C-alpha positions in Angstrom: -0.4 0.2 -0.2 2.6 2.3 1.0 4.3 1.8 -2.6 1.1 2.1 -4.7 0.5 5.5 -2.4 4.0 6.6 -3.1 3.1 6.4 -7.0 -0.4 8.4 -6.3 1.5 11.0 -5.0 4.3 11.3 -7.4 2.1 11.1 -10.2 -0.4 13.2 -9.2 2.7 15.9 -8.5 4.0 15.6 -12.0 0.4 16.4 -13.3 0.3 19.6 -10.7 3.2 20.4 -12.9 1.9 19.7 -15.3 -1.3 21.5 -15.1 0.9 24.6 -13.9 3.1 24.7 -16.9 0.1 24.3 -19.2 -2.0 27.3 -17.4 1.1 29.5 -17.9 1.4 28.3 -21.6 -2.4 29.7 -21.8 -1.4 32.8 -20.4 0.8 33.8 -23.1 -1.1 34.0 -25.9 -2.9 37.6 -26.6 -6.0 35.8 -26.8 -5.7 34.9 -23.1 -7.8 36.0 -20.5 -6.8 39.4 -18.6 -7.4 40.1 -15.4 -9.8 42.3 -14.1 -8.7 45.7 -14.1 -8.2 47.9 -11.2 -10.4 50.3 -9.7 -10.4 53.3 -11.0 -8.1 55.8 -8.9 -9.5 58.7 -7.2 -9.8 61.7 -9.2 -7.0 63.9 -7.0 -4.4 60.7 -7.1 -5.1 61.0 -10.6 -4.2 64.5 -11.4 -0.6 64.0 -9.1 -0.5 60.9 -11.5 -1.1 63.1 -14.8 1.3 65.9 -13.3 4.1 63.2 -12.4 4.2 62.0 -16.2 4.4 65.1 -17.6 7.1 66.7 -15.6 8.8 63.0 -16.5 8.5 63.8 -20.4 9.8 67.7 -19.7 12.8 66.5 -18.1 13.2 64.1 -20.8 13.1 66.9 -23.6 15.4 68.7 -21.4 18.1 66.2 -21.6 17.4 65.6 -25.4 18.4 69.4 -26.0 21.1 69.5 -23.4 22.2 67.1 -25.6 21.5 68.0 -28.8 23.2 71.0 -27.9 26.3 69.8 -26.9 26.6 67.6 -29.9 26.3 71.0 -32.4 28.8 72.6 -29.8 30.9 70.1 -30.5 31.0 70.2 -34.4 31.3 73.6 -34.0 34.9 73.1 -32.7 35.7 71.0 -35.1 34.7 72.7 -38.1 36.6 75.9 -36.6 40.2 74.4 -36.7 39.7 73.2 -40.4 38.3 76.3 -41.4 41.9 77.2 -43.0 43.0 73.4 -44.0 41.3 72.3 -46.7 43.0 69.5 -46.4 41.4 68.4 -42.8 38.1 69.4 -44.2 38.0 66.8 -47.2 39.5 64.2 -45.5 36.4 64.3 -41.9 34.2 65.2 -45.1 35.0 61.6 -46.7 35.3 60.0 -42.6 32.2 61.4 -41.9 30.6 59.7 -45.3 32.3 56.3 -44.1 31.4 56.6 -41.1 27.2 57.1 -41.9 27.5 54.1 -44.6 29.0 51.9 -42.0 26.2 53.0 -39.3 23.6 52.5 -42.1 24.9 49.1 -42.9 24.4 47.9 -38.9 21.2 49.5 -38.9 20.3 47.3 -41.7 21.9 44.4 -40.0 20.3 45.3 -36.7 17.1 45.5 -38.8 17.1 42.2 -40.3 17.8 40.1 -37.1 15.2 42.2 -35.6 12.1 41.6 -38.1 13.8 37.3 -37.8 13.5 37.5 -33.9 9.9 38.9 -34.2 9.0 36.4 -37.4 10.4 33.4 -34.5 8.5 35.1 -31.9 5.0 34.8 -33.3 5.8 31.6 -35.1 6.2 30.1 -31.9 3.2 31.9 -30.3 1.1 30.2 -33.3 2.4 27.0 -31.9 1.4 27.7 -28.1 -2.0 28.9 -29.8 -2.2 25.9 -31.7 -2.4 23.7 -29.1 -4.8 25.3 -26.8 -7.5 23.3 -27.5 -5.3 20.0 -26.9 -4.2 21.0 -23.5 -7.7 22.2 -22.4 -9.0 18.6 -23.0 -5.9 16.9 -21.1 -6.6 19.7 -18.4 -10.2 18.8 -18.2 -9.5 14.8 -18.1 -6.8 15.8 -15.2 -9.7 17.7 -13.5 -12.0 14.8 -13.6 -9.5 11.7 -12.5 -9.0 14.8 -9.6 -12.3 14.1 -8.4 -12.3 11.0 -8.9 -9.0 9.2 -8.7 -9.0 5.7 -9.5 -9.0 3.4 -6.6 -6.7 1.3 -4.3 -6.6 -2.5 -5.5 -5.9 -3.4 -1.5 -8.6 -0.7 -0.3 -11.3 -2.0 -2.3 -9.9 -5.4 -4.2 -13.6 -6.3 -5.8 -13.2 -3.5 -7.9 -10.2 -4.5 -10.3 -11.5 -4.2 -13.5 -12.3 0.0 -12.7 -8.2 -0.2 -11.4 -7.7 -2.3 -14.6 -8.7 0.6 -17.1 -7.8 3.7 -15.3 -4.0 2.2 -15.0 -4.6 1.8 -19.3 -5.8 5.2 -19.3 -2.9 6.9 -17.8 -0.5 4.5 -19.6 -1.4 5.5 -22.8 -2.4 9.7 -21.7 0.9 9.5 -19.1 3.3 9.7 -21.8 1.4 12.4 -24.7 1.6 14.6 -21.8 5.1 14.1 -20.7 5.8 15.3 -24.2 3.3 18.0 -24.5 4.8 19.3 -21.1 8.4 18.8 -22.7 7.3 21.1 -25.7 5.8 23.5 -24.0 8.8 24.1 -21.4 10.5 24.5 -24.4 8.7 27.0 -26.4 7.8 29.3 -23.6 12.2 28.8 -23.0 12.9 30.0 -26.2 10.0 33.1 -25.9 11.5 34.4 -22.7 15.5 34.1 -25.1 13.2 35.9 -28.0 11.8 38.6 -25.9 15.4 39.2 -24.5 17.1 38.9 -27.6 14.9 41.3 -29.5 14.7 44.0 -26.5 18.6 44.0 -27.2 18.8 44.3 -31.1 15.8 47.4 -30.7 18.6 49.3 -28.5 21.6 48.5 -30.8 19.0 50.1 -33.3 18.6 52.8 -31.7 22.2 53.7 -30.7 22.2 53.2 -34.5 20.2 55.3 -35.4 21.6 58.0 -32.9 24.5 57.5 -34.4 23.7 58.0 -38.3 21.7 60.8 -37.2 25.0 62.4 -35.3 27.1 61.8 -38.8 25.1 63.4 -40.8 24.7 66.8 -38.5 28.7 66.8 -39.3 28.4 66.0 -42.6 26.2 68.8 -43.1 28.0 71.1 -41.2 30.9 70.3 -42.9 30.0 70.8 -46.8 28.5 74.2 -45.7 32.2 74.9 -43.8 33.8 73.9 -47.6 31.9 75.5 -49.9 32.3 78.7 -48.3 36.2 77.9 -48.2 35.9 77.5 -51.7 36.3 81.5 -51.6 34.0 82.6 -54.6 32.2 85.9 -54.0 28.7 85.5 -54.1 28.0 88.2 -56.8 29.9 86.2 -59.8 28.2 82.4 -57.6 25.5 83.9 -59.0 26.0 85.5 -62.3 27.9 82.1 -63.3 25.1 80.1 -61.7 22.8 82.0 -64.4 24.9 81.7 -67.1 25.3 77.8 -66.5 21.6 77.4 -66.3 20.8 79.0 -69.8 23.7 76.9 -71.3 22.1 74.0 -70.1 18.9 75.0 -71.3 20.4 75.5 -74.7 22.2 71.8 -74.8 21.0 69.4 -77.2 22.7 66.2 -75.2 25.9 65.3 -72.5 28.3 66.4 -75.6 27.1 69.4 -76.4 26.4 69.9 -72.6 29.8 69.6 -72.2 31.4 71.3 -75.1 29.0 74.6 -74.2 30.0 74.8 -70.4 33.8 74.7 -71.5 33.8 77.1 -73.5 31.6 79.7 -72.4 31.8 79.4 -68.7 35.0 80.5 -67.0 34.9 78.4 -63.9 34.6 75.7 -66.4 36.6 76.5 -68.3 39.7 77.1 -65.9 38.8 73.4 -64.9 39.4 72.4 -68.3 42.7 73.5 -68.5 43.0 72.8 -64.9 43.0 68.9 -66.2 44.7 69.3 -69.1 47.8 71.0 -66.9 47.1 67.9 -65.0 47.6 65.4 -67.7 51.2 67.2 -68.8 52.3 67.1 -65.8 52.2 63.4 -65.5 53.8 63.0 -68.6 56.3 64.1 -67.2 57.0 61.4 -64.0 58.8 58.5 -64.4 57.3 55.5 -64.7 58.7 54.3 -60.9 56.8 57.6 -60.2 53.9 56.5 -61.6 53.8 53.3 -60.3 54.1 54.7 -56.6 50.9 56.9 -57.7 49.1 54.0 -58.7 50.3 51.9 -55.3 49.0 54.8 -53.3 45.6 55.9 -54.8 44.9 51.5 -55.0 45.3 52.0 -51.0 42.3 54.5 -49.8 43.9 55.4 -46.6 47.1 56.3 -47.8 46.0 58.8 -50.6 46.9 62.7 -50.5 44.0 64.5 -49.2 45.4 67.8 -49.8 46.5 67.0 -53.6 44.2 69.7 -55.9 45.4 67.3 -59.2 43.9 64.0 -60.0 46.5 61.6 -58.1 47.0 59.4 -61.2 45.5 59.4 -64.4 41.7 57.7 -65.0 42.7 54.9 -67.5 44.6 53.7 -64.7 42.6 53.6 -62.2 40.7 50.4 -63.8 39.7 47.8 -60.8 40.2 50.5 -58.1 37.2 53.1 -58.0 34.2 52.3 -55.5 30.5 53.2 -57.0 29.1 56.4 -55.5 26.5 54.9 -53.4 26.0 52.1 -52.2 23.2 50.3 -53.4 21.8 47.2 -56.3 22.8 48.2 -59.6 19.4 47.2 -61.7 20.4 48.2 -65.0 24.3 47.9 -66.6 25.7 49.2 -69.7 24.8 47.9 -73.0 21.7 46.2 -71.8 18.4 46.4 -73.5 17.2 50.0 -72.7 13.0 50.9 -73.1 13.4 52.8 -75.9 14.8 50.4 -78.3 18.6 50.7 -77.7 20.6 50.0 -75.1 22.1 51.2 -71.9 25.1 53.8 -72.3 25.6 53.6 -68.2 24.5 51.8 -65.3 21.6 52.8 -62.7 22.0 51.8 -58.9 19.0 51.8 -56.9 20.0 53.4 -53.3 18.4 53.9 -50.3 16.5 57.5 -49.3 18.8 59.9 -48.7 21.8 58.1 -49.6 25.0 60.0 -49.7 26.6 60.1 -53.2 30.6 60.5 -53.5 32.7 61.2 -56.6 34.4 58.0 -57.8 37.4 59.5 -59.2 39.3 62.5 -58.6 38.7 65.4 -61.2 36.9 68.8 -61.7 33.2 69.8 -61.8 32.4 70.3 -65.3 28.9 70.6 -64.4 26.5 71.0 -61.8 23.0 71.4 -61.6 19.2 70.1 -62.9 19.1 69.1 -66.2 15.8 68.1 -68.3 14.6 64.4 -66.6 18.1 63.8 -65.4 16.9 66.0 -61.9 20.7 67.4 -60.9 22.9 66.0 -62.8 26.7 66.2 -62.0 29.4 65.8 -64.7 33.3 65.5 -63.2 36.3 66.3 -65.7 38.7 63.1 -64.9 41.7 64.2 -67.4 42.7 62.4 -70.4 39.5 62.9 -72.4 37.1 60.9 -69.7 34.3 62.2 -68.0 32.3 61.1 -64.8 28.5 61.5 -65.4 26.3 60.9 -62.1 22.2 61.9 -62.5 19.1 61.8 -60.5 20.5 63.3 -57.3 18.0 65.5 -55.4 20.7 68.1 -54.1 24.3 68.4 -55.5 26.9 69.8 -52.5 29.8 71.0 -55.3 30.2 73.8 -58.0 31.7 73.9 -61.4 35.2 74.4 -61.5 35.7 72.8 -57.9 38.1 70.2 -57.7 37.2 66.7 -55.9 38.9 63.9 -54.5 37.4 60.4 -55.0 35.3 59.2 -52.2 34.7 63.0 -51.9 30.3 64.0 -50.9 29.1 65.7 -54.1 25.3 65.2 -53.5 22.2 63.7 -51.9 19.8 61.4 -53.2 16.8 62.5 -51.5 13.7 59.6 -50.3 12.5 59.6 -54.2 9.8 61.1 -54.5 10.8 63.2 -57.5 10.9 60.6 -60.0 13.8 60.6 -62.7 13.9 59.4 -66.3 16.3 56.4 -64.5 13.8 55.7 -62.1 10.3 56.1 -64.4 12.4 53.7 -66.9 12.4 50.6 -63.9 9.6 51.7 -62.4 11.5 52.2 -59.2 9.8 53.2 -55.8 13.3 54.0 -54.4 15.7 56.8 -55.2 18.1 55.5 -58.8 21.4 57.1 -59.6 22.6 56.9 -62.9 26.3 56.8 -63.7 27.7 57.3 -67.1 31.6 57.2 -68.2 32.4 58.7 -71.1 35.7 59.4 -73.6 36.0 61.6 -76.1 32.6 62.4 -75.9 31.0 59.0 -76.4 30.0 56.4 -73.9 32.1 54.0 -72.7 31.4 50.8 -70.6 32.3 51.7 -66.9 32.4 48.1 -65.6 36.7 47.5 -66.0 36.7 50.4 -63.5 35.0 49.4 -60.1 36.9 47.1 -58.1 35.8 43.6 -57.5 35.0 43.7 -54.2 32.6 46.5 -55.2 30.5 44.9 -57.6 30.5 40.9 -55.8 28.4 44.0 -53.3 26.2 45.5 -55.0 24.6 42.9 -57.6 21.0 42.4 -57.5 
């Protein structure tokens, strides 16, 4: 009798544990019955609570403003230290652009992990919900057995048939109940772990977004400082921009636009002369000096930010250039176009407000809106080569300005304004059009991009 009693007590303990675990599971889904709401607080207590909440919110706003002001002052101090040093200013611009791209990549990865974790949590919740009916039936059976337990043979030896039936029922139910209990315990543990991981990912995502906002503010301030440091008189700049707009309206195509700018606009003509002079100076270098310059250019970190002319000939940069913005290539050079011809450049789908940087050293030959191309930028890379960037919402450089490879030159915007490249592929996101030209004709830009860059952006 002692052994039988012990077995029954052990089984009852297991059932109680299973019952508690199942009840915990049933409480987890969103459709579980909520506890009765507490009685409403007295009006005076409610007013005090509302006042305390408003005080807390106000303090949070004050703290955020103080932090924002501190960050702004730090940026202003940094800009002031760069005011008379173009090399440091450009280097800081490139550094800010790289940090923003790194922060955006981390934000994207964090968001992807968060989406995966949220999906896993939803799957576990659906799994628990789908077993609600089974658990209800098992719990009901356990409750019935608790109200009328199986007989003890020694106490009631004449009811052998009932005892055998009860044993058979328990033998059938117990393994299934144990399996369900273990599965539920595993699912609940996974749910707890997932919620902890989701909380961590949300914190990382918030930190990444803040870092990106801080770097964008720094970049905007640096861009303003760079443009002020160019030293062009406002009146002269305004007159040149008006002339530039008039010439753009008269140009029939890109070749004509470049020719008009470099023959009729002073700043563009001076930039073209500087490009020719740089080509002539490089022709005087020894082969050893040329190879050393190529090596330095290939290692982006070792490039001289103080240079005012292209480091090496554009033809020698094959396999070294980075795309002007992070994104995915959706149209390649030579692919069939929507107008019956072939594509003369590549189309790069970017994220909203992506920063556009110069893919190579060069002089700005044109900067501004042109036809259905959106904001258009043409860089004279020397040796008869030109780099065309179109589809931006904003350009941050002026005609005649020298830019370095990797230096920020514009912004893609949110894609609300549709350019010809975006309309052609039906894109909902911003699309940057990139074209390389040699002696007035479009050429394949493929050989110029680095292999690692192409592997990263293939769509």
